[in-house]
N, C-alpha and C positions, 0 to 999 in steps of 0.2 A: 504494500500500500504506500502511496505517496503521502507527502506531508499534508496536502489539502484534504485528503480523505480522512486521515487521522484527526485533523483539526475539526472537521465537520462532525465526526463521531463524538469527540470530546464536548463540543458545543451542544450537540443534541443531548448527551447524557446530563450535562449541567442544567440545561433548560428543563429536562424531564424531572430531575430532582427538585428544582425550584418550584415548578408548577405542581408537583406532587405534594410538596409541603404547603403550598398556597391554598389549593383546593383539591383534596384527594378524590372526591366523588366525581367532580367535573373531569379531572385528568383521566381517571379510569373509564369514564363514559366515552371520552374521546378515543381512548385506546380500543374500546369495543367497536366504535364506529369505523376506525381505521382498519381493524381486522375484517369487518364486513365488506369494506371497499376492496380490500386486498383479495378476498374470496371472489369478488366479482371480476377482478382483473387477472386472476391466475390463468384463465384461458387465453387471454390476449398476450400475456407474457410468454406462455408456451408457444403460441402462434408466432411470436417474434423470433424465438429461438429456432423454430422449425423453418421459417422463411429464410432466415440468414443461413442456416445450414444447407437448405436446398439451393440457394443461389450460389453459395461457395462450392457446393458439390458439382453442380452442372456447369458453372463457369470457372474454369481452372485459373489459378493465379497468373499464369503466363498470359492468358487472354485479357485479364484485367489490366495487367501491366502494359500490354500493347494498346488496348483501347483507351484506358484512362491514365496511362503513364505519362512520363515527362517528355516523351518524344514528340507528341503532337498536342501540346497543352491547349492551344486556342481552339482547335477543332473539337477536342474532347470536352472542353469547357462549354462550347456552344451546344453540343449534343446532350451533355449532362443537364444543361439549363433547360433545354426543350423537353427532355424526359421528365425533369422535376416539375416543370410547369403543367404538364399533362397528368402526371401521376397523382393519385389521391391516396396518400398513406399518412396515418397519424404520425405526428412528430416523434412520439416515444418509440415508434418502430423505426423511423428513419435514422435517428441518431446512432443506435447500435449497428444498423445496416451500413451506414457510411463509415463508421469506425472499423468494421470488418473489411470493407473495401479498401480503406487506406492501409490496413494491416496486410492485405493481400497484394499491395503494390500500386494502388491508384494514387495519382498525384493529388495534392491538397486543393489545388485550384478547381479542377472539375468536381471534386467531392463537395467543396464549399458551394459551388454553383448549383449542384443538384439539391443540396440541403436548403439553401436559401430560397431557390425558386419553388421548391416543394412546399415551404411554409408561407411564402409571400404571394405567389401567383396561383390563380385558380381557374384553369381552363375548364376543368370538369364541373366546377361549381358556377361557371359563368352564367348559365341561364337563370339560376336562382338569384344570383347577385344582381343580374340585369333587371329581373322582375321587382326586386326590393328597392334598388337604388337608382335604376335607370341606366340606359345604354352608355351615355357619355361618361358618367362617373365610373362605371365598371371598366370600360375600355381604358380610361385614363389611369385608374388605379392599377390595373394589371400591367399596362405598359411601363409605368413608372416603377412598379415593383420589380419587373423583369430587368430594367436597366440598373436599378440599384442593387439587385441581387448579383448581377455580373460585376458591378463595381466592388461590392463586398468580397466576392470570390477573388478578384484580382488583388485587392488589398490584403486579403488573408495570405495569398501566395507571397507577397512581399514581406509581410510581418513574420510569418512562420518559416 
């Protein structure tokens, strides 16, 4: 474990003890609620692990390195951004998936482009958004989100 994970565990433990002393009944009720929420999410967490395993099984690391590696960063960034714009995956599934792709050899810039467009641009949800907010707003928001997602990906490539 890295220092940040250890620090979060320590902060969580301290907060738990403080809140337990402050209001034991409320804290224990919160823990029961959290357990119930976790029971509801266990299927989704299992699906995440299964999805990541399937992707990494059917797409060998060499293919990931070729398609999303450092040799063609601009093309792979554009393709990753387009796929991220179209795909509808919950963010808590996307983060571990992108981490696994990076571990398998994908470059950070296309991975960041995929992740940012996935969370910021909504081609699949476009009709619903257009109905609620209007065509002009929806198109403007999606275009600006796409542009800023690409900028964020490129900046991430420079920073990291």
